[in-house]
C-alpha positions as MATLAB code, in Angstrom:
seq = 'MQSQALHMMILLLIFLVLLIIHTCAAAAAQEVYYPKAKPGCKEKCGGVLIPYPFGIGGTDCYLDDWFEIECSNQSSKPFLKRAQLEVLNISIGGTLEAMLGTLEVNSPVTFFCNGNGSSKMANLTDSPFVYSQDKNRFTAVSCGFLATMESADFVVGGCRSVCYNQSSAYCDIGINCCQTTIPPYLTMMSLSILYKGENRNADCDNYAFLVDKDWFDRSSAHAVKRRSHVPVVLEWNIINSTSSFALFGSHVTENLDSYFYNYYSYSDVPFCNIYTFDSNNRSALYCFCREGFVGNPYLLQTCQDIDECIIGHDRCGPHSHCVNIPGSFLCHDKKKTKLIVIIGLGAGLGLLLLLIGAWWGYRFLKKRHTMKRREMFFKRNGGLLLEKQLSSGEVNVEKIKLFKSKELEKSTDNFNTDRILGQGGQGTVYKGMLTDGRIVAVKKSKIVDESQLSDFINEVVILSQINHRNVVQLLGCCLETEVPILVYEFIPNGNLSQYIHEQNEEFPLTWEVRLRIAMEVAGALSYLHVSAAFPIYHRDIKSTNILLDAKYRAKIADFGTSRSVAIDQTHLTTLVHGTFGYLDPEYFQSSQFTEKSDVYSFGVVLVELLTGQKPISFRRSQEEGKSLATYFITSMQLDRLFEILDAEVVKGGSKADIILVANLARRCLNLSGRKRPTMREVTAELEGIQMSEKTSNGGQNYEEVEYVRTDPIEPWDVASSSTGTGPGLDGGPSSLHEIPLLPYKSW';
ca = [
      18.669   12.861  -21.841;
      19.992   16.455  -22.902;
      16.127   17.687  -22.767;
      15.681   16.652  -19.448;
      18.983   18.225  -18.467;
      18.086   21.623  -20.041;
      14.599   21.367  -18.377;
      16.240   21.112  -14.816;
      18.552   24.098  -15.674;
      15.663   26.306  -16.556;
      13.963   25.366  -13.085;
      16.982   25.701  -11.345;
      17.417   29.417  -12.861;
      13.790   30.158  -12.100;
      14.227   29.239   -8.396;
      17.522   31.054   -8.198;
      15.858   33.974   -9.271;
      12.888   33.600   -6.722;
      15.700   33.206   -4.231;
      17.488   36.448   -5.078;
      14.083   38.375   -4.684;
      12.916   36.602   -1.531;
      16.632   37.611   -0.228;
      16.276   40.986   -1.115;
      12.945   41.500    0.674;
      13.976   39.968    3.846;
      17.293   39.267    5.074;
      16.919   35.488    6.521;
      14.721   33.292    7.560;
      16.375   31.346    9.952;
      14.855   30.430   13.403;
      16.946   32.783   16.088;
      18.650   30.382   18.639;
      19.190   31.474   22.329;
      20.504   29.342   25.156;
      17.671   27.656   27.366;
      19.936   26.321   30.005;
      23.078   27.459   32.049;
      26.318   26.817   30.109;
      27.732   23.560   30.656;
      24.233   22.470   31.788;
      22.289   19.597   30.118;
      19.247   21.439   27.860;
      17.253   18.418   27.335;
      15.771   15.024   28.896;
      14.010   12.661   26.971;
      13.032   15.185   24.284;
      11.669   17.690   26.792;
      13.402   21.394   27.062;
      14.753   22.090   30.660;
      15.068   25.788   30.522;
      16.465   27.749   33.701;
      15.457   28.552   36.537;
      14.880   24.859   36.286;
      18.264   22.554   35.630;
      19.886   18.954   35.445;
      22.887   18.500   37.235;
      24.930   20.651   39.722;
      23.562   23.400   41.954;
      24.484   25.711   39.486;
      22.196   24.614   36.970;
      19.167   25.434   38.857;
      17.765   28.135   41.209;
      16.890   26.076   44.207;
      16.056   22.416   45.289;
      12.463   22.902   44.054;
      13.614   23.523   40.244;
      16.009   20.589   40.392;
      15.127   18.149   37.543;
      16.030   14.430   37.691;
      16.939   12.510   34.552;
      17.171    9.025   34.685;
      19.546    7.221   32.109;
      17.131    4.012   32.338;
      14.084    5.697   31.732;
      15.235    8.851   29.903;
      12.395   10.714   31.373;
      12.568   13.880   33.515;
      11.432   14.460   37.077;
      10.732   17.170   39.416;
      13.151   15.848   41.966;
      11.250   17.274   45.144;
       7.937   16.432   44.143;
       8.558   13.307   42.240;
       6.340   14.213   39.392;
       7.181   13.061   35.776;
       7.605   16.681   33.791;
       5.917   16.765   30.390;
       6.602   20.374   29.176;
       8.262   23.504   30.964;
       7.356   27.166   29.475;
       9.180   30.139   30.831;
       6.001   32.531   30.185;
       7.766   36.115   30.109;
       5.239   37.788   27.580;
       2.288   40.131   27.916;
       0.064   37.180   26.532;
       1.719   34.581   29.132;
       3.132   36.268   31.859;
       3.070   33.137   34.104;
       5.733   30.074   33.660;
       3.806   26.819   33.671;
       4.780   23.393   34.222;
       2.677   20.350   32.551;
       3.489   17.236   34.973;
       1.958   13.711   34.815;
      -0.885   13.349   37.606;
      -2.220   10.110   38.822;
      -6.049    9.011   37.924;
      -7.776    7.959   41.005;
     -10.089    4.976   40.616;
     -12.740    4.132   43.228;
     -13.600    0.362   43.080;
     -15.177   -0.548   46.450;
     -16.618    1.867   49.485;
     -16.049    5.742   49.595;
     -12.628    6.222   47.959;
     -10.100    8.927   48.596;
      -6.890    9.689   46.970;
      -4.277   12.618   47.202;
      -2.442   14.469   44.626;
       0.916   15.503   45.083;
       1.297   18.334   47.957;
       2.925   21.391   46.714;
       2.610   23.473   50.134;
       5.723   26.187   50.359;
       7.014   25.128   46.781;
       6.978   27.655   43.788;
       4.126   25.757   42.149;
       0.384   26.060   42.237;
      -2.332   24.056   40.418;
      -3.480   26.334   37.583;
      -7.103   27.320   37.925;
      -7.424   28.330   34.235;
      -5.824   25.509   32.516;
      -7.046   22.509   34.602;
     -10.484   21.100   35.242;
     -11.366   18.433   37.864;
     -13.543   15.450   36.146;
     -15.433   12.659   37.638;
     -16.481    9.831   35.652;
     -19.452    8.637   37.701;
     -23.400    8.948   38.170;
     -25.447    9.176   40.930;
     -22.477    9.999   43.264;
     -20.966   13.179   44.464;
     -17.273   13.578   43.413;
     -15.414   15.974   45.663;
     -11.938   18.215   45.792;
     -10.552   18.609   49.354;
      -7.778   20.699   50.444;
      -6.267   20.764   53.948;
      -9.543   18.908   55.374;
     -12.045   21.413   53.345;
     -14.233   20.655   50.467;
     -13.145   23.206   48.046;
     -15.428   22.013   44.959;
     -17.259   18.965   43.533;
     -19.665   17.930   41.053;
     -22.219   15.173   40.452;
     -23.698   13.708   37.334;
     -26.911   11.907   36.247;
     -26.920    8.222   35.084;
     -27.594    7.282   31.185;
     -26.483    4.055   29.938;
     -25.336    5.450   26.515;
     -21.473    5.375   27.516;
     -20.571    7.843   24.662;
     -22.349   10.763   26.475;
     -19.931   13.757   26.924;
     -19.143   15.235   30.019;
     -19.865   19.023   29.602;
     -23.556   17.980   29.692;
     -23.363   16.393   33.024;
     -24.300   12.781   31.719;
     -22.461    9.797   33.203;
     -19.560   12.430   34.079;
     -18.969   15.915   35.230;
     -16.354   18.619   35.156;
     -15.724   21.755   37.331;
     -13.166   24.445   37.688;
     -10.592   24.470   40.862;
     -10.382   27.271   43.135;
      -7.034   29.504   42.614;
      -3.619   29.064   44.303;
      -4.385   25.333   45.334;
      -1.319   23.684   46.437;
      -2.515   20.262   47.724;
      -5.773   18.449   46.967;
      -7.533   14.945   47.433;
     -10.157   13.467   45.267;
     -13.051   11.722   46.730;
     -16.398   10.004   45.683;
     -19.626    9.674   48.203;
     -21.554    6.921   47.784;
     -24.380    7.575   50.363;
     -25.576    3.807   50.405;
     -26.017    3.296   46.975;
     -24.767    0.332   44.695;
     -21.279    0.249   44.534;
     -19.432   -0.462   41.599;
     -16.868   -3.163   41.879;
     -15.611   -2.553   38.380;
     -13.577    0.285   39.075;
     -15.837    2.385   36.498;
     -15.954    5.339   38.734;
     -12.561    7.562   38.833;
     -11.779   11.086   39.134;
      -8.973   12.915   38.090;
      -7.662   16.511   37.561;
      -6.416   16.951   33.886;
      -5.200   19.887   31.654;
      -8.351   20.979   29.789;
      -6.914   21.305   26.483;
      -5.429   17.904   26.597;
      -8.882   16.749   27.551;
     -10.694   18.273   24.735;
      -8.400   16.329   22.200;
      -9.298   13.131   24.155;
     -12.272   11.715   26.051;
     -13.145   10.497   29.488;
     -13.350    7.119   28.435;
      -9.860    7.149   26.857;
      -8.578    8.106   30.253;
      -9.620    4.763   31.992;
      -7.087    3.286   29.772;
      -4.310    5.562   31.331;
      -2.889    5.637   34.975;
      -1.728    9.379   34.735;
      -2.996   12.463   32.877;
      -1.344   15.815   32.073;
      -1.880   18.273   34.979;
      -0.433   22.168   34.518;
       1.255   23.684   37.323;
       2.026   27.475   37.564;
       5.305   28.599   38.794;
       7.098   31.643   39.944;
      10.303   32.527   42.393;
       8.206   33.662   45.289;
      11.178   34.631   47.572;
      11.625   38.503   46.638;
      14.690   38.931   49.042;
      16.536   36.093   47.255;
      15.257   37.550   43.841;
      16.814   40.898   44.418;
      19.896   39.110   45.571;
      20.241   36.946   42.416;
      18.726   39.480   39.750;
      19.854   42.958   41.318;
      19.287   46.097   39.167;
      17.243   44.023   36.626;
      14.220   43.848   39.423;
      11.730   46.786   39.458;
       8.509   47.249   41.780;
       7.208   50.117   39.951;
       4.206   49.349   37.769;
       5.011   52.298   35.547;
       8.585   51.512   35.419;
       7.903   47.941   34.161;
       6.045   49.123   31.174;
       8.223   51.623   30.492;
      11.400   49.323   30.601;
       9.389   46.620   28.899;
       8.594   48.622   25.865;
      12.272   50.116   25.808;
      14.604   48.798   23.080;
      17.011   47.087   25.047;
      18.687   43.477   24.616;
      19.003   43.419   28.191;
      16.161   41.511   30.359;
      14.310   42.706   33.281;
      12.290   41.632   36.180;
       9.344   42.485   37.697;
       7.774   41.596   41.306;
       3.941   41.277   41.126;
       1.466   40.736   43.914;
      -1.076   37.976   43.162;
      -3.608   37.254   45.963;
      -5.215   38.758   48.929;
      -2.310   37.928   51.513;
       0.001   40.101   49.445;
       2.076   37.148   48.525;
       4.603   38.404   45.678;
       6.235   36.653   42.811;
       9.078   37.415   40.464;
       8.673   37.459   36.816;
      11.483   37.955   34.384;
      10.802   39.188   30.693;
      12.713   39.935   27.453;
      11.939   43.373   26.206;
       9.213   43.473   23.362;
      10.927   42.539   19.895;
      13.292   40.289   21.727;
      13.661   36.538   22.559;
      15.619   34.443   24.927;
      15.648   32.953   28.407;
      15.336   36.396   30.540;
      16.260   34.165   33.628;
      19.761   33.600   32.643;
      20.184   37.403   32.615;
      21.951   37.116   29.273;
      21.661   39.178   26.306;
      18.072   38.544   24.578;
      18.044   37.806   20.737;
      16.496   40.484   18.311;
      13.477   39.225   16.472;
      13.253   39.874   12.847;
       9.744   41.291   12.441;
      10.046   41.884    8.755;
      10.137   38.032    8.660;
       7.516   37.209   10.904;
       4.924   39.510    8.591;
       5.883   40.346    5.137;
       3.469   43.053    4.618;
       3.888   45.302    7.608;
       5.130   48.010    5.314;
       2.491   47.794    2.551;
       3.215   47.246   -1.040;
       5.221   50.305   -1.884;
       7.716   49.962    0.699;
      10.074   47.130    2.005;
      10.783   46.335    5.672;
      14.058   46.755    7.304;
      14.647   45.071   10.601;
      16.397   46.946   13.349;
      16.915   46.139   17.116;
      13.660   45.533   18.881;
      11.575   47.085   16.132;
      11.681   47.572   12.213;
      11.758   50.514    9.623;
       9.939   50.853    6.010;
      11.874   52.102    3.033;
      10.607   53.139   -0.181;
      11.078   50.275   -2.636;
      12.102   53.003   -5.313;
      15.361   53.518   -3.654;
      16.174   49.608   -3.561;
      15.466   49.155   -7.405;
      18.953   49.366   -8.325;
      20.209   47.241   -5.702;
      17.834   44.647   -6.623;
      18.784   44.741  -10.351;
      22.646   44.887   -9.331;
      21.784   41.730   -7.343;
      19.910   39.946   -9.799;
      22.299   40.299  -12.371;
      25.110   39.214   -9.883;
      22.990   36.091   -9.234;
      22.351   35.313  -12.806;
      25.942   35.492  -13.775;
      26.928   33.259  -10.654;
      24.255   30.842  -11.786;
      25.810   30.423  -15.198;
      29.051   30.209  -13.872;
      28.051   27.622  -11.799;
      26.278   25.711  -14.345;
      29.042   25.816  -16.862;
      31.564   24.618  -14.150;
      29.304   21.775  -13.016;
      28.673   20.612  -16.741;
      32.466   20.818  -17.357;
      33.198   18.848  -14.352;
      30.529   16.109  -15.292;
      31.937   16.122  -18.694;
      35.553   15.673  -17.605;
      34.631   13.311  -14.801;
      32.702   10.896  -17.373;
      35.488   10.943  -19.586;
      38.142   10.320  -16.950;
      35.739    7.181  -15.714;
      35.336    5.664  -19.466;
      39.144    6.025  -19.529;
      39.899    4.426  -16.289;
      37.445    1.283  -17.191;
      39.010    1.178  -20.572;
      42.649    0.861  -19.195;
      41.503   -1.412  -16.651;
      39.663   -3.677  -19.278;
      42.914   -3.752  -21.124;
      44.981   -4.436  -18.327;
      42.920   -7.237  -16.805;
      43.189   -9.131  -20.170;
      39.530   -8.154  -21.598;
      41.085   -8.066  -25.302;
      42.479  -11.692  -24.765;
      38.791  -12.808  -23.429;
      37.080  -11.132  -26.288;
      39.309  -12.604  -28.788;
      38.498  -16.302  -27.248;
      34.845  -15.584  -27.058;
      34.961  -14.466  -30.808;
      37.079  -17.358  -31.901;
      34.042  -20.026  -31.797;
      36.028  -22.333  -29.677;
      34.289  -21.097  -26.600;
      30.407  -21.427  -25.698;
      29.418  -17.669  -25.518;
      26.246  -18.289  -23.811;
      27.917  -19.859  -20.833;
      30.284  -16.538  -20.107;
      29.244  -13.150  -19.871;
      31.211   -9.738  -19.551;
      29.298   -7.663  -16.721;
      29.473   -3.977  -16.723;
      30.656   -2.306  -13.623;
      27.470   -0.138  -13.238;
      25.611   -3.665  -13.365;
      27.447   -5.390  -10.223;
      27.489   -1.856   -8.479;
      23.632   -1.632   -8.794;
      23.333   -5.420   -8.061;
      25.109   -5.298   -4.746;
      23.915   -1.705   -3.612;
      27.415   -0.207   -4.728;
      28.958   -3.094   -2.783;
      27.127   -2.356    0.858;
      28.510   -3.938    3.702;
      24.973   -5.135    4.776;
      25.384   -7.333    1.579;
      28.565   -8.991    2.434;
      28.463  -12.774    2.696;
      32.097  -13.580    3.422;
      35.568  -11.701    3.442;
      39.294  -12.546    3.925;
      42.659  -11.567    2.984;
      42.276  -12.002   -0.818;
      38.648  -10.885   -1.160;
      35.240   -9.998   -0.201;
      31.896  -11.801   -1.589;
      28.808   -9.914   -1.773;
      25.044  -11.072   -2.265;
      23.542   -9.376   -5.506;
      20.984   -9.480   -7.369;
      20.848   -9.081  -11.338;
      18.333   -7.073  -13.539;
      16.736  -10.636  -14.440;
      16.043  -11.376  -10.668;
      18.883  -13.959  -10.389;
      20.452  -14.092   -6.910;
      24.516  -14.158   -7.248;
      27.606  -14.376   -5.355;
      29.912  -11.235   -6.464;
      33.414  -11.740   -5.335;
      35.418   -8.455   -5.413;
      39.312   -9.171   -5.198;
      41.487   -6.976   -3.112;
      45.066   -7.735   -5.062;
      46.108   -8.218   -8.526;
      49.212   -9.639  -10.119;
      49.490   -8.385  -13.628;
      52.124  -11.326  -14.587;
      49.224  -13.787  -14.418;
      46.388  -12.074  -16.059;
      46.790  -14.243  -19.273;
      46.478  -17.263  -17.112;
      43.611  -15.730  -15.191;
      41.687  -15.335  -18.342;
      42.340  -18.826  -19.379;
      40.982  -20.126  -16.179;
      37.815  -17.963  -16.498;
      37.198  -19.539  -19.917;
      37.884  -22.789  -18.921;
      35.832  -22.737  -15.465;
      32.903  -20.955  -17.264;
      32.322  -24.020  -19.348;
      32.186  -26.317  -16.409;
      28.678  -27.869  -16.384;
      28.249  -30.348  -13.350;
      25.339  -30.297  -10.945;
      28.042  -30.284   -8.056;
      30.256  -27.700   -9.050;
      29.522  -24.110   -8.098;
      29.093  -22.241  -11.844;
      30.872  -19.282  -12.972;
      28.578  -17.153  -14.517;
      31.063  -14.248  -15.641;
      33.406  -11.302  -14.704;
      33.839   -7.933  -14.672;
      36.870   -6.458  -16.169;
      36.485   -2.702  -15.912;
      37.325   -2.440  -12.386;
      40.763   -1.870  -10.815;
      40.710   -5.661   -9.882;
      38.716   -8.211  -11.772;
      35.565   -9.005  -10.081;
      33.834  -12.743  -10.666;
      29.965  -13.587  -10.711;
      29.236  -17.057   -9.330;
      25.683  -18.570   -8.743;
      24.630  -18.214   -5.065;
      24.500  -21.055   -2.992;
      22.147  -20.335   -0.009;
      22.896  -22.832    2.693;
      26.459  -22.346    3.919;
      29.224  -24.849    3.604;
      29.917  -28.354    4.859;
      32.390  -27.519    7.552;
      29.443  -25.236    9.615;
      27.282  -28.699    9.551;
      30.129  -30.927   10.639;
      31.249  -28.897   13.529;
      28.411  -26.882   14.756;
      25.008  -28.234   15.917;
      22.260  -27.661   13.367;
      18.743  -29.003   14.388;
      17.276  -27.968   11.001;
      19.359  -30.185    8.830;
      21.394  -33.088   10.684;
      24.144  -35.013    9.150;
      22.901  -38.306    9.068;
      25.065  -41.454    7.800;
      22.912  -41.338    4.825;
      23.362  -37.809    4.266;
      27.216  -37.953    4.938;
      27.499  -40.825    2.487;
      25.751  -38.863   -0.348;
      27.722  -35.820    0.248;
      30.653  -37.463   -0.064;
      29.511  -39.568   -3.235;
      28.682  -35.831   -4.765;
      32.084  -34.306   -4.033;
      33.780  -37.456   -5.285;
      31.793  -37.411   -8.495;
      32.271  -33.618   -9.163;
      36.258  -34.209   -8.783;
      36.030  -37.250  -11.055;
      34.413  -35.040  -13.537;
      37.140  -32.162  -13.378;
      39.969  -34.774  -13.531;
      38.552  -36.964  -16.294;
      35.665  -35.680  -18.257;
      36.223  -31.839  -18.486;
      37.671  -30.360  -21.893;
      40.902  -30.109  -19.848;
      42.140  -31.967  -16.749;
      41.376  -29.219  -13.609;
      43.115  -29.702  -10.526;
      41.288  -27.768   -7.599;
      44.274  -27.755   -5.438;
      42.357  -26.578   -2.445;
      39.671  -29.234   -1.505;
      38.323  -28.735    1.933;
      35.160  -28.531    3.685;
      34.712  -24.887    3.810;
      35.069  -25.124    0.055;
      32.027  -27.498   -0.188;
      28.683  -25.669   -0.265;
      25.367  -26.816    0.162;
      22.482  -25.811   -2.215;
      18.764  -24.915   -1.600;
      18.131  -28.582   -1.601;
      21.439  -29.517    0.350;
      23.231  -30.946   -2.338;
      26.999  -30.495   -2.496;
      28.627  -28.205   -4.734;
      32.361  -27.613   -4.809;
      33.839  -23.906   -4.581;
      36.729  -21.689   -4.769;
      38.521  -22.419   -7.821;
      40.622  -19.555   -7.693;
      43.602  -21.819   -6.886;
      42.539  -24.573   -9.709;
      44.970  -25.162  -12.476;
      43.978  -26.732  -15.968;
      46.586  -28.989  -17.510;
      47.128  -30.569  -21.104;
      45.492  -34.253  -21.403;
      48.999  -35.556  -21.742;
      50.241  -33.793  -18.467;
      50.438  -35.802  -15.304;
      51.303  -33.037  -12.772;
      51.833  -29.386  -12.243;
      55.055  -28.132  -10.928;
      54.059  -24.801   -8.946;
      54.718  -23.181   -5.734;
      53.046  -24.637   -2.824;
      49.775  -23.813   -2.334;
      47.013  -25.167    0.111;
      45.617  -25.318    3.565;
      46.875  -26.700    6.739;
      45.459  -30.254    7.421;
      44.250  -30.789    3.831;
      47.693  -30.432    1.799;
      49.366  -33.498    0.394;
      52.628  -34.302    1.986;
      53.963  -35.446   -1.347;
      52.826  -31.987   -2.825;
      54.412  -30.376    0.017;
      57.763  -31.974   -0.396;
      58.203  -32.135   -4.202;
      55.925  -28.741   -5.179;
      54.181  -31.420   -8.159;
      50.701  -31.324   -7.980;
      48.904  -34.212   -9.315;
      45.157  -35.617   -9.525;
      46.438  -37.777   -6.322;
      46.639  -34.453   -4.537;
      43.108  -33.675   -4.691;
      42.545  -37.144   -3.585;
      44.542  -36.723   -0.330;
      42.374  -33.657    0.222;
      39.120  -35.357   -0.421;
      40.482  -38.077    2.117;
      40.790  -35.805    4.841;
      37.280  -34.432    3.976;
      36.143  -37.996    4.171;
      37.484  -38.382    7.881;
      35.931  -35.393    8.809;
      32.544  -36.762    7.842;
      33.511  -39.925    9.723;
      34.821  -38.514   12.727;
      33.136  -34.796   12.858;
      36.870  -33.617   14.015;
      38.722  -30.688   12.601;
      41.390  -31.221   10.204;
      43.929  -29.506   12.824;
      43.400  -29.498   16.516;
      45.804  -28.447   19.264;
      43.523  -30.241   21.660;
      45.007  -33.661   20.707;
      47.855  -34.760   22.280;
      51.344  -35.016   20.811;
      51.257  -38.784   20.542;
      47.780  -38.581   18.636;
      48.924  -36.087   16.259;
      47.616  -32.522   15.637;
      46.580  -33.524   12.106;
      43.257  -35.367   11.696;
      44.744  -37.446    9.048;
      47.662  -38.920   11.130;
      45.195  -39.034   14.228;
      42.737  -41.376   11.935;
      45.525  -43.688   10.605;
      46.851  -44.323   14.113;
      43.440  -44.966   15.363;
      42.885  -47.683   12.655;
      46.424  -49.112   13.304;
      45.490  -49.577   16.906;
      41.956  -51.009   16.256;
      40.294  -47.905   18.071;
      38.197  -46.724   14.818;
      34.819  -46.897   16.446;
      36.344  -44.594   19.423;
      36.842  -41.781   17.259;
      33.718  -41.878   15.112;
      30.996  -39.340   15.217;
      27.914  -40.383   17.054;
      25.642  -39.750   13.946;
      27.801  -42.079   12.130;
      27.704  -44.877   14.773;
      23.866  -44.691   14.865;
      23.113  -44.450   11.317;
      25.333  -46.489    9.382;
      26.058  -50.481    9.383;
      29.711  -51.288   10.742;
      30.367  -53.154    7.183;
      29.733  -49.881    5.384;
      31.637  -47.727    7.963;
      34.455  -49.943    7.878;
      34.601  -49.787    4.092;
      34.617  -46.145    4.039;
      37.093  -45.905    6.536;
      39.205  -47.910    4.598;
      38.597  -45.955    1.601;
      39.456  -42.775    3.424;
      42.873  -44.732    4.540;
      43.740  -45.589    0.744;
      43.304  -41.791   -0.004;
      45.693  -40.684    2.774;
      48.401  -42.758    1.796;
      51.602  -40.921    1.555;
      52.482  -42.273   -1.471;
      50.496  -40.509   -4.511;
      50.746  -43.673   -6.665;
      48.809  -45.858   -4.192;
      46.051  -43.605   -3.801;
      42.867  -44.466   -5.772;
      42.014  -42.104   -8.624;
      38.566  -39.983   -8.083;
      36.868  -42.517  -10.811;
      37.791  -45.295   -8.508;
      36.727  -43.506   -5.300;
      33.436  -42.409   -6.950;
      32.843  -46.094   -7.949;
      33.322  -47.479   -4.556;
      31.205  -44.754   -2.726;
      28.242  -45.567   -5.190;
      28.674  -49.320   -4.354;
      28.576  -48.646   -0.621;
      25.297  -46.438   -0.923;
      23.635  -49.056   -3.349;
      24.275  -52.147   -0.956;
      22.714  -49.811    1.871;
      19.684  -49.172   -0.074;
      19.481  -52.881   -0.958;
      20.534  -54.626    2.279;
      18.430  -55.009    5.123;
      21.074  -54.439    7.959;
      25.000  -54.196    8.056;
      27.531  -56.930    8.142;
      29.120  -58.088   11.628;
      31.985  -56.049   12.367;
      34.030  -59.122   12.918;
      33.249  -60.382    9.586;
      34.801  -57.335    7.700;
      38.539  -57.110    7.646;
      40.526  -53.766    6.899;
      42.054  -53.180    3.756;
      45.900  -54.197    3.782;
      47.865  -51.508    2.941;
      51.560  -50.842    3.296;
      52.565  -49.287    6.613;
      51.663  -45.838    6.670;
      53.955  -43.476    9.054;
      52.186  -40.714   11.001;
      52.875  -37.246    9.282;
      51.654  -34.237   11.315;
      51.111  -31.317    8.881;
      50.630  -29.085   12.089;
      54.436  -29.048   12.770;
      55.205  -28.194    9.018;
      54.565  -25.223    6.949;
      53.918  -24.241    3.641;
      55.709  -20.698    3.536;
      57.975  -21.485    0.810;
      57.067  -18.564   -1.854;
      54.377  -16.296   -2.279;
      50.745  -17.294   -2.116;
      51.332  -19.481    0.962;
      50.875  -17.603    4.108;
      51.013  -14.018    3.082;
      48.404  -14.460   -0.088;
      48.077  -15.924   -3.519;
      50.778  -16.224   -5.961;
      48.819  -15.034   -8.708;
      45.314  -13.478   -9.386;
      43.736  -16.434  -10.221;
      44.802  -18.096   -6.982;
      42.378  -15.727   -5.065;
      39.839  -17.964   -3.572;
      35.964  -17.521   -3.494;
      35.450  -17.381    0.414;
      33.040  -19.301    2.147;
      29.584  -17.894    2.921;
      26.818  -18.595    4.979;
      23.201  -18.084    3.840;
      22.269  -14.413    3.518;
];
């Protein structure tokens, strides 16, 4: 590791030396930026640069109506508004090599399918635009026919090619297609093909177009057939000399000698020249930045100096170095600059060493600070206590792992928001992948209660020992962070509540599936209450805490609020904590949680499976009761059970089995905990019902089954009550190990 760092340091030193030498040879290598459009006007539309005299927006942004560019928000394509041509590129010219400004637009391809065909291109008469003679070529794809160009009812050009069946022939040899130039200063044009009685092709294989010759050289005539438009180059200028003088004032000159003198003089102020370009003495105005400067001269703002020393490094030869000046450059003897180079090189090396030392010092201090923080968090979060229990031999070490914070950061892509499976007031659950390829759920809590850390460690040890196929497995934890991080097995198919209360065509909750899920949950709770090393009360059984794995088997999750008790204990005395609609009324009144409190919550889940309704609903009337438990018991007392059942239950289950399950749910919801069955009894009854379904040919008649007689149960509406009797009720959990694992959907 140290050798790699040293190697990187040497490379960095060499790079800095070369950078200093290059800096001494040239001042900077950055591209000079200059404004293209008027201040306050858009410079681009759909990636196309719009320089003045063209413009987008108000009348101040362009010279006149012909130069107005329309930029549609829907298509994001610039259009020459008055000519309605799509603009592909704009050049302002302004150099001796390219004096004329050009405009590249999209022009249609003319297809001739039947009869003598003709098509007109954009009419640019009285505009500042003409079709470029040098940059465009008239092209016709046909054979044996004459393709012509017409302007103002006069034929101004055309071509004809010979026929050959080889479709890959090139246009420049006159086989199957032909090309020719166009006249200068052309502003309007129509394209035609004269058939003269020959067989006419009805497949649109004959077509003609005007095209940018450079673009066409990179393409082919056959490629054009798949296009409706091709690029065409227009030349533009400012043709109204009167308005030109008014707009540009003293910058305009009509004297050619003065033009060349001004062009080569070193000044950053642009100037303009009037140029006569045809036999009719039509004139146009062109503006320039002088040699050695760059910018948009039509804005009449200061042109930017070009650094000639960067453009050409060998301008001054091997024994001199180049110095840029406005509009030009000077060559200085290198001997006079050696001292400056040595001083600069020494200062650069010193600065480099200082920066390297500061960087290494910062890395060392940061690493040391991070290690101290991890050690502090590990001790504060009960890491020493957990290590003591793991080393005692009483705990199965293979079933619990202490994860490193770096490992969990890497597995969750530094807790990327895209990895979030679920979140709430107590914490956030992320999807992660361990180094061995296992997919896990990583729960990062938001709060910590230091007074409950020892209980939290005990809970981690106990829950990690749980080995039941219908209980979400706790794989381990990380104690090096500010708040502990728990790692669970990943359950991909969401929670039971989603399948009960939302339509899901991929996995419908049939009667058989509902009965199986109820039996799996009951079996898991029976295991926690009776068969675990220490009895464990879940304390927050609800449909959102019942997850479905890849095979849609039920798994109980969210053991953040669970508590283990000694074998000889019968209840826990604790602050009230739970979820409205599932909360045991007896627990709410006495703050004593027993295994029968989990039975009551399971009864609510069982009623959810039967009715498909939510545990709390304000849509139900006051008489029916806001809570599902009250509504269900009242409906059974009024002999209206089958009116509130879910359609899938009625369709798939026999009346006898449905009534047996309903009576079981009613017993679980008894207000007196002593009169409720144990989870072992619930499991046995559900297994018996499931076995009878498999062996029987049909359900019993409804009239042949009687309700299980129980003592009268008064309706109790939890929606009208509150559990806000202490911390951890509405505002959060009362201890660290009461932070629930949030239910999540498949990622």
